[in-house]
C-alpha positions as CSV (number, residue, x, y, z in Angstrom):
1,X,21.5,-4.2,-9.8
2,X,18.3,-2.5,-10.9
3,X,15.9,-1.1,-8.4
4,X,12.7,-2.3,-10.1
5,X,10.5,-0.8,-7.4
6,X,11.7,2.7,-8.4
7,X,10.1,2.3,-11.9
8,X,6.9,4.3,-12.3
9,X,5.1,1.4,-14.0
10,X,5.8,-0.6,-10.9
11,X,5.2,1.6,-7.8
12,X,2.5,3.8,-9.3
13,X,0.4,0.8,-10.3
14,X,1.4,-2.4,-8.4
15,X,1.8,-0.6,-5.1
16,X,-1.1,1.7,-5.4
17,X,-3.9,0.0,-7.4
18,X,-2.8,-3.6,-6.7
19,X,-2.3,-3.2,-3.0
20,X,-5.3,-1.0,-2.6
21,X,-7.6,-3.6,-4.1
22,X,-6.1,-6.8,-2.8
23,X,-5.8,-5.5,0.7
24,X,-9.5,-4.7,1.0
25,X,-10.2,-8.0,-0.8
26,X,-8.3,-9.9,1.9
27,X,-10.0,-8.0,4.8
28,X,-13.5,-8.6,3.4
29,X,-12.9,-12.3,2.6
30,X,-11.6,-12.8,6.2
31,X,-14.2,-10.9,8.1
32,X,-17.1,-10.0,5.8
33,X,-17.3,-6.6,7.5
34,X,-19.2,-3.7,5.9
35,X,-16.7,-1.1,4.9
36,X,-19.4,1.5,4.1
37,X,-19.7,3.7,7.2
38,X,-16.7,2.1,9.0
39,X,-13.8,4.1,10.2
40,X,-10.6,2.8,8.5
41,X,-7.3,3.9,9.8
42,X,-4.5,3.6,7.2
43,X,-1.0,3.8,8.8
44,X,1.3,5.2,6.2
45,X,0.7,7.2,3.1
46,X,3.3,5.9,0.7
47,X,2.1,4.4,-2.6
48,X,0.5,1.4,-0.9
49,X,-1.2,3.6,1.7
50,X,-2.5,5.9,-1.0
51,X,-4.1,2.9,-2.8
52,X,-5.6,1.5,0.4
53,X,-7.0,4.9,1.5
54,X,-8.4,5.5,-2.0
55,X,-10.1,2.2,-2.3
56,X,-11.5,2.3,1.3
57,X,-13.0,5.7,0.6
58,X,-14.5,4.3,-2.6
59,X,-16.2,1.6,-0.6
60,X,-17.8,4.3,1.6
61,X,-15.5,4.1,4.6
62,X,-14.5,7.2,6.6
63,X,-10.7,7.1,6.3
64,X,-8.1,8.4,8.7
65,X,-4.4,8.5,7.7
66,X,-1.5,8.5,10.1
67,X,2.0,9.5,9.0
68,X,5.5,10.4,10.3
69,X,6.5,12.3,7.2
70,X,5.1,15.8,7.2
71,X,5.1,16.0,3.4
72,X,3.1,12.8,3.0
73,X,0.8,13.9,5.8
74,X,0.1,17.2,4.0
75,X,-0.5,15.3,0.8
76,X,-3.1,13.1,2.6
77,X,-4.8,16.2,3.9
78,X,-5.0,17.7,0.4
79,X,-6.3,14.4,-0.9
80,X,-9.2,14.9,1.4
81,X,-8.3,12.5,4.2
82,X,-8.3,13.3,7.9
83,X,-4.8,13.1,9.4
84,X,-3.9,12.6,13.1
85,X,-1.5,10.7,15.3
86,X,-2.2,7.0,15.6
87,X,-3.0,7.1,19.3
88,X,-5.6,9.8,18.6
89,X,-7.1,7.7,15.9
90,X,-7.1,4.5,18.0
91,X,-10.4,5.1,19.8
92,X,-12.1,6.0,16.5
93,X,-11.0,3.2,14.2
94,X,-13.0,0.1,13.3
95,X,-10.3,-1.3,11.0
96,X,-6.6,-0.6,11.2
97,X,-4.3,-1.3,8.2
98,X,-0.5,-0.9,8.4
99,X,1.3,-0.2,5.1
100,X,4.6,1.4,6.3
101,X,7.4,-1.2,5.9
102,X,8.5,-0.4,9.5
103,X,8.5,-2.3,12.8
104,X,5.9,-2.0,15.6
105,X,3.8,0.6,14.0
106,X,0.8,-0.5,16.2
107,X,2.0,-1.3,19.7
108,X,0.7,-1.4,23.3
109,X,-0.1,2.2,23.6
110,X,-2.4,2.0,20.6
111,X,-4.0,-1.3,21.6
112,X,-4.9,0.2,25.0
113,X,-6.9,2.9,23.3
114,X,-8.7,0.8,20.7
115,X,-12.5,0.3,20.9
116,X,-14.0,-3.1,21.6
117,X,-14.2,-5.1,18.4
118,X,-11.4,-3.3,16.5
119,X,-9.8,-5.2,13.6
120,X,-6.0,-5.0,12.9
121,X,-4.1,-6.1,9.9
122,X,-0.9,-5.5,7.9
123,X,-0.4,-5.1,4.2
124,X,2.9,-3.3,4.0
125,X,5.7,-5.6,5.2
126,X,6.5,-8.7,7.2
127,X,4.7,-9.6,10.4
128,X,6.5,-7.0,12.4
129,X,4.4,-3.9,11.8
130,X,2.0,-5.0,14.5
131,X,3.5,-5.7,17.9
132,X,1.8,-9.0,18.6
133,X,3.9,-9.7,21.6
134,X,2.7,-6.5,23.2
135,X,-0.9,-7.5,22.5
136,X,-0.4,-11.0,24.0
137,X,1.0,-9.5,27.2
138,X,-2.0,-7.3,27.7
139,X,-4.5,-10.0,26.8
140,X,-6.1,-12.5,29.2
141,X,-7.1,-14.9,26.4
142,X,-7.3,-15.4,22.7
143,X,-9.1,-17.7,20.3
144,X,-9.4,-18.4,16.6
145,X,-12.9,-17.2,15.5
146,X,-12.3,-18.5,11.9
147,X,-9.4,-19.1,9.7
148,X,-7.0,-16.1,9.7
149,X,-9.0,-14.3,12.4
150,X,-7.8,-14.4,16.0
151,X,-9.7,-12.6,18.7
152,X,-7.7,-11.3,21.7
153,X,-9.5,-10.4,24.9
154,X,-7.6,-7.7,26.7
155,X,-7.4,-7.6,30.5
156,X,-9.7,-4.6,30.3
157,X,-12.3,-6.8,28.6
158,X,-12.0,-5.4,25.0
159,X,-11.9,-7.6,21.9
160,X,-9.2,-6.9,19.3
161,X,-9.2,-9.0,16.1
162,X,-5.9,-9.7,14.3
163,X,-6.0,-11.0,10.8
164,X,-3.5,-13.6,9.4
165,X,-1.2,-13.3,12.4
166,X,0.0,-9.9,11.2
167,X,1.2,-11.2,7.9
168,X,0.4,-9.6,4.5
169,X,-3.4,-9.7,4.5
170,X,-3.7,-9.5,0.8
171,X,-1.7,-12.7,0.3
172,X,-2.8,-14.6,3.4
173,X,-6.5,-13.9,3.2
174,X,-6.9,-13.3,-0.6
175,X,-5.0,-14.0,-3.8
176,X,-2.7,-11.0,-4.0
177,X,-2.7,-8.5,-6.9
178,X,-4.7,-9.1,-10.1
179,X,-2.7,-10.2,-13.1
180,X,-3.8,-7.0,-14.9
181,X,-1.5,-5.0,-12.7
182,X,1.2,-7.5,-12.0
183,X,2.0,-7.8,-15.7
184,X,3.7,-4.4,-15.6
185,X,5.8,-5.4,-12.5
186,X,6.9,-8.6,-14.2
187,X,7.7,-6.7,-17.4
188,X,9.9,-4.4,-15.3
189,X,11.8,-7.4,-14.0
190,X,12.2,-9.1,-17.3
191,X,13.3,-5.9,-19.1
192,X,15.7,-5.0,-16.3
193,X,17.4,-8.4,-16.7
194,X,17.6,-7.8,-20.5
195,X,18.9,-4.3,-19.9
196,X,21.7,-5.6,-17.6
197,X,22.7,-8.2,-20.2
198,X,22.8,-5.7,-23.0
199,X,24.9,-3.3,-21.0
200,X,27.2,-5.8,-19.3
201,X,30.8,-4.6,-19.1
202,X,29.7,-1.0,-19.2
203,X,28.1,-0.7,-15.8
204,X,29.5,0.3,-12.5
205,X,28.9,-1.8,-9.4
206,X,25.9,0.2,-8.1
207,X,22.1,0.3,-8.0
208,X,20.5,1.6,-11.2
209,X,17.0,2.7,-12.0
210,X,15.5,1.3,-15.2
211,X,15.7,4.0,-17.9
212,X,12.6,6.1,-18.3
213,X,12.3,5.0,-22.0
214,X,11.7,1.5,-20.9
215,X,9.1,2.7,-18.3
216,X,7.4,4.4,-21.2
217,X,7.6,1.3,-23.4
218,X,5.9,-0.8,-20.7
219,X,3.1,1.8,-20.3
220,X,2.7,2.0,-24.0
221,X,2.4,-1.8,-24.3
222,X,-0.1,-1.8,-21.5
223,X,-2.3,0.8,-23.2
224,X,-2.0,-1.1,-26.5
225,X,-3.1,-4.4,-24.9
226,X,-6.2,-2.6,-23.8
227,X,-6.9,-1.0,-27.2
228,X,-6.2,2.5,-26.0
229,X,-4.3,5.0,-28.1
230,X,-2.8,8.3,-27.0
231,X,-1.4,11.5,-28.5
232,X,2.3,12.1,-29.5
233,X,4.2,15.3,-29.5
234,X,4.7,17.0,-32.9
235,X,8.3,18.0,-33.9
236,X,7.3,21.6,-33.2
237,X,6.2,20.7,-29.7
238,X,9.3,18.7,-29.0
239,X,11.5,21.6,-30.1
240,X,9.5,24.0,-28.0
241,X,9.8,21.9,-24.8
242,X,13.6,21.5,-25.3
243,X,14.1,25.2,-25.9
244,X,14.8,28.0,-23.5
245,X,14.6,30.8,-26.0
246,X,10.8,31.0,-26.4
247,X,8.2,31.9,-23.8
248,X,8.3,33.8,-20.6
C-alpha cells in the first residue's frame, strides 16, 4: 500500500490550496456572508487548516486558530494568527470551520458560548466533527433557512446556523477542489499504482511512501504544463551538497 496523502505534491497543494479555496467557496455559496471584517475561527492547523486560514485572511477576515498540538499552535502564531482555546474563541467567532479529522471538536460547551447568528461548518472529515446531537438537545427549535443552511434556536434564544448538516462544506455546498490542483493528487494515485506494479514481488507487506523522485516528477510536469521553467543544480553544486569535507 502507498500512502498517497504523504506525498508533498498531494498534501501541500490539494489539502492546503484546494481545501482553502473550496471551503470558503462553499461557505459563501451557502450563506453569501461578507468575509471581510468577519471573525473566522479555524479549528485545526494541519495542511487543510493552514489553507483555510490563509484564504480567509486573504478575504479580509480576522482569523483565530485553535489547536491541540503545541507545535502547530506555535506555527500558527508565527504565521501571524491569533491562537486561543476554542471556548475562548466561541464568543468572538462569526464563522467556525472545523478541519481536524477528529470527533466532536465543536460540542455543547462551545455552542453555549457562541454569539447569536454564529455559523458552523466542517471541511475536515465526516459529519462527526460537529456534535449536532448536543446542539439539538440544547435547541428549542430548528428550521431550514435555505438549502444546506439550518438555523437552530437555542433555549437561551440564540441562533446558530449549521451548514450542510455538518458534512464537508466544500463538497456539499460547492464543487470541491479545482481541477488545477486535483491533477497532482490523481497523478500521485496513478503513479503509485504504476510503482506498485513495477516493484511487485520486491515489496514487503507494509505502507510505503511514494519515492521523492516521483514527487519531483509530478511537480516538474505541473510546472511544465504552466510554461514555467526552473533552475537545475550544476555538477559542482551537487558534489558540494553531498560532501562533508568542504565548508564550516
